[in-house]
N, C-alpha and C positions, 0 to 999 in steps of 0.2 A: 543792061545787058546782061544775059545770065553768066555767073557762074560755078559749076558743081563744084570745085572744089574746095567751095567754104558751107561753113557749117548752118548757116543761120538761114531761116526765111521768114521777113518780117511781113503781118499781111494786113490788109485794112482797115480790118477791126480792131487794131493796138494788140492782137494777140502775135508771138513769136516762137516758133516751133526753132527747136535747138538740137542738132545729131548728138544724141551722148556717147556713141561708137567716134567721132571725129578727136583726130590729135591736137587740134585749137579745142577742145571741150572744155577744159579747167580755165584757160583761160577767158572764155567767152561766158562763163558762166561765172567768175569773177566780176567780169563789165555788167552782164543785165543785172546780176546781185543788187548794184549799185542805183537801177531807178525800175525797176520790172519787178512784179511780185510773181513768184513760183504759185503756177495751176497747180501744175500736174506731172508726176516725174518717175511714166514708167520706161520700160529697161530702156528703148533705145530711142525716142524723142520726147526731151523736154518741153512742157509750155508753160510760158512767161506770159503775163498781161501787164502794157503798161497803162498805167492809171495817172488820175490830176493828184490824187493825193501819192499814189507811188515816186513821180515827178517832183512834188515839192520838197515830200522828203530828202531826194537827190540833191535839191535847190539846196536847203537847209546843214546838208555834207559839204557844200560847195561846188557840187557836178555841174556842170554849165550844157547850158541846150547844144553849143556847138560841139561839146564833149561827147556827148549824148550822138546825135547824127553821124560822127563822123566813127565811133565805134560801130553802130550798125550798118554803115557803108561800109566799112572793114570786114566787117562778117558776112555781111546778106549776101544771099544768091542771087537775088535781082533787089532793081532799083528801090529804095525807099516808096511807099505809096505816097504820094503831096498829103495829103489828107495826114494822115501821124505826122511827117514833118510839123506842119500846121498846128496840128495841136499841141506836139513839142514847145513849139517856141513859145505859143500861145500863155499855154500852162504856167511853162518855168517866168515869163516876165512879171506874171501877174501877183510872182510871191516876192513878198517884200515890200509891197507899195502899200500896204498898211506895217505900221507899228504900234505897240504897246508901249508907253513908256509912263514916269512918274515925273511929275513935275518940280519944281523948288518947292512947291508946298506940298507934294506927297500924293498929289491927289492924280487916280488914274485916265490919261490920256489918249484917246486914240488918233493917231495921225494919217494923213494919206496925200503921197504925194503928190497926187494932183486933185482940188478940189471937184474937177469931176467924178473923180473915183468915192470920195465921200459923198457927194451928192448920188451915186448911184446907187450904193447898197444904206443909203437912209431912205432910200424909197422903196424896200422891203419893207414890209410891217414887223416880221417878226425880226428883222434887227434893230429896224425904230427905237422898237419898243422896251430894248435891252441897252440903247443909247440915253447919255443925258445933253444939256446946253451944247451950243456949240461955243466954241472957245477962239474961234478964227475960221477964216472960210476953207483951213484945210483940217480941222482938228473940231474933238467935241471932245466933253468929259465922259465917263464911263464909271458909274456906280460900281464900288470892288463887288459886291456880291454877284454881278454879272458876269464877270471877267469869263468865266469857263464857259458859259452860256452861249456870249458873246462870238467867242471864238469858233464853237461850232457851228451858229448860223452861219458866220462869215465862211466857211468852208463849205458849207451847203451852194451858198451864192456866186465860188469861184475866186475868192479872195482871202485866199491866206494870209495870217495876223502873222508879223516876225512880234514875240512876245520878250520885251525888253525891261518889262517891270520891276522885276525882280522876285524877289521874296523876303518872306520876312524871317527874320533873326533867331534861331533858336535859343536857349539859355545857354551861357559859357556851360561848358562841361571840357576839362581837359578828358582829351581819352589819347593813348597812346599802344600801339600793338606789339605785342612781346614779340623778343626778337628769336625767341624759342616755345616749342610747343610745351606741354606738362611732363609730357614723355623725354624731353632732351633734345626735339628733331626740331634744327632749324625752319623757321618758320619766317619767311619772304615773299612777297605779292610773286607769281609768274608773269611775263612779260605782257601779256594778252589781258591779264586782272590791270597791273599800272596802266595800261593802255585806255581800259574801260573808265576806268580812276578817273583820270585827266581828259577823256573826252567828257565825264558828266559835271566835273570838278570847275573846265574852262579857266583855268585861270583866276577862277573867284571874280568872271564876270557876269553881267546880267543876263547874259544864252546862258548860263550853266546853272545848274542847282535843281535840274527835272529831268525826268527821264526814264528811262527805261533799258534797264540791262539784259538782255538775250544770249544766256552761254546755257549749251547741256546741261542737265543734271549731274551734278559732281565735279563741276568745271569751277566752282567758288565765288558765287554771285555774293553769299552771305560776306564774305573776307573781301570783297568789293565794297559793299555797303560799309562794313564795319574802315577800309581804309578812307573814303572820303568821308566820316564824319571824322577820321583822326584828320582830315585837311581842315575842316568846317570849326571842330574843334569848337562845338555847339550839341545841342541835342537836335534830333532829326527826326521824320518819318519816312521810314524804309517798308 
């Protein structure tokens, strides 16, 4: 049913049109930024696009398909096209079906939630060339040097990998941020900088330790990197 009071149009090509002059614009923009890519932002109508990659990034941050569809339904002038609903659910249910871990001997291993998934991805020549021997019906070895290439190829065939294999720990490096600048001004992390450090570090779990900090110029990305090194107490590449 058409509701002209709402700010969003969801199109069957996975594009989203958001009215910039609408009273709900800011809350809608904040919601869309969690699972869609901004394509264009002219004065009156902003265009977003839902892609598999944007949905997988949403899954990584803890956003689920039900939450996305509920948000789109709440904001949309028209019912959500059925093909868009299907694509959202299909893409997000694929996330996490494959994981990279290290076994007790430190060997890199690809695990599948279902043996059929592993069989499917091994059927792609470019994926199979990067995999080692089977170590079970749902797992196979992965040469360390193929880690990044394998993740790229699996993205292309529609199965993003949760990489829980962790990273090599840098050499111990005692580092402590000073409490004030050389000019005597207090030096503390701003709340958004601390959130960036905490998200990157992930309490030292395997999920953390790599990523990209996206902040405007002058927002203190270098300070975020320094604070992360303080967390690790080790040399690091930033």
